[in-house]
Phi, psi and omega in degrees: 000314184294321190292342180280324189294313180297334178300328179294324177291319179297313179300321179298315183279335181295339178298337188252019180289344181287350175085009179287147178296154180244138180289159180299313178299321180290324177297321177297321178294319177299315179299318179297316179296322178296318179295321177297316178297320178297318178296319178296322178295318179297319178297319179295320178295321179295318177298315178300314179303311182299316182291320181293319181295329177282327188272334186237158171298155188305316182295316179293323179297315180295319178299316178299315180295326176295317178297317177301318180296319178296317177298316179299322180293319178295317179297318180296320178296313180300318180294315181295324181291326187270342183264128176283162176286146178285137180264000000 
């Protein structure tokens, strides 16, 4: 579930890799879309948390959630490193 959501942000930003300037209204729309994707990701993480806490003992659940967080951090770093800033 989590791995699909950041891709929408990547696809959104990949449109602008050519370095062309972006208009202010379009930039506002991009910012809104990024916030929507972030909200969807937060909801997905909350759902994952709820399901893991019900399915596993607390120590194993926390360990699993820590691993998920580390994976998410590496993915976020890779994505941030590869995407240029919008001009």
